[in-house]
C-alpha positions in Angstrom: 275.1 43.5 213.1 271.5 43.3 214.3 269.2 46.1 213.4 268.3 48.6 216.2 265.3 48.0 218.2 262.2 50.0 217.4 262.8 52.3 220.6 266.5 52.9 219.5 265.6 53.3 215.8 262.8 55.9 216.8 265.4 57.6 219.0 268.1 58.0 216.1 265.2 59.4 213.9 263.9 61.9 216.5 267.3 63.1 217.6 268.3 63.4 214.0 265.0 65.2 212.9 265.5 67.7 215.7 268.9 68.4 214.4 267.9 68.6 210.8 264.9 71.0 211.7 267.3 73.3 213.6 269.7 73.2 211.0 267.1 74.2 208.5 265.9 77.1 210.7 269.5 78.4 211.0 270.1 78.1 207.5 267.0 80.4 206.7 268.3 82.8 209.2 271.7 82.8 207.9 270.3 83.4 204.4 268.3 86.1 205.6 271.5 87.8 207.2 273.7 87.1 204.1 271.1 88.1 201.4 268.8 90.6 203.1 265.2 90.2 203.9 264.1 91.6 200.6 266.0 89.0 198.5 264.6 86.1 200.6 261.2 87.2 200.3 261.5 87.9 196.5 262.6 84.3 196.0 262.8 81.2 198.3 266.7 81.1 198.5 266.7 79.4 201.8 264.5 76.4 200.7 266.4 76.1 197.4 269.5 76.0 199.5 268.5 73.4 201.8 266.9 71.3 199.1 270.1 71.2 197.0 272.4 70.7 200.0 270.1 68.0 201.4 269.9 66.1 198.0 273.7 66.3 197.7 274.1 64.9 201.3 271.5 62.2 200.7 273.5 61.1 197.7 276.6 61.1 199.4 274.9 59.0 202.3 273.4 56.6 199.9 276.7 56.1 198.1 278.7 55.7 201.3 276.2 53.0 202.6 276.0 51.1 199.5 279.8 50.9 199.5 280.1 50.1 203.0 276.8 48.2 203.6 276.8 46.4 206.9 276.2 48.2 210.2 275.0 51.4 208.4 271.3 51.3 209.4 271.7 53.5 212.4 273.4 56.1 210.1 270.8 55.7 207.7 268.0 56.3 210.3 269.9 59.1 212.2 271.2 61.0 209.1 269.2 59.9 206.2 265.7 59.7 207.9 266.3 62.0 210.7 268.7 64.9 210.0 268.0 65.1 206.3 264.3 64.6 206.9 264.1 67.3 209.3 266.4 69.4 207.1 264.5 68.8 203.7 262.1 66.2 202.5 263.2 66.8 199.0 266.5 64.9 199.5 264.3 61.7 200.1 262.3 62.5 197.1 265.4 63.1 194.9 266.8 59.7 196.2 263.7 57.7 195.6 263.5 59.1 191.9 267.0 58.5 191.1 266.7 54.9 192.4 263.7 54.5 189.9 266.0 55.9 187.2 268.8 53.5 188.0 266.6 50.5 188.2 265.6 51.2 184.6 262.2 52.6 185.4 262.3 56.1 183.8 258.5 56.2 183.1 257.8 55.5 186.9 260.5 58.2 187.8 258.7 60.8 185.5 255.1 59.8 186.9 256.6 60.1 190.3 257.8 63.6 189.7 254.8 64.7 188.1 252.3 63.4 190.5 254.4 64.3 193.5 254.7 68.0 192.2 251.1 68.2 190.9 249.4 66.5 193.7 251.6 68.5 196.4 250.8 71.8 194.9 247.0 70.8 194.6 246.8 69.6 198.0 248.4 72.6 199.5 245.9 74.8 197.4 242.9 72.7 198.7 244.3 73.1 202.1 244.6 76.9 201.9 241.0 77.1 200.3 239.7 75.1 203.1 240.9 77.2 205.8 239.9 80.4 203.9 236.4 79.2 203.7 236.6 77.9 207.3 237.3 81.5 208.1 
């Protein structure tokens, strides 16, 4: 099977991304309803939930595509890049880190985790400070 055209591939990602973003939003609303506003403001339960569920689903998708291989590009684009990318980017991060470990590159995996977390937090802090200074 030929890979999808750029337009079709982009359509899979866009539709999946919209679906994932909606699911993330609704998960946050559900968690607030279920646990209460005080609990979800005291700890980021909704984000933790989508990160864990997204990572589980990314692992299942990667395992399924590895087993069945051919013809899975549209599913990878729609579910992996689109739905799970819109639902949580942590699932992609988790998959990439696990692939490094499975390839026998534990140092690169550890470096990836540390740099991703520290650089992400640092960049967020710089952005916050820049906007506070800007006014």
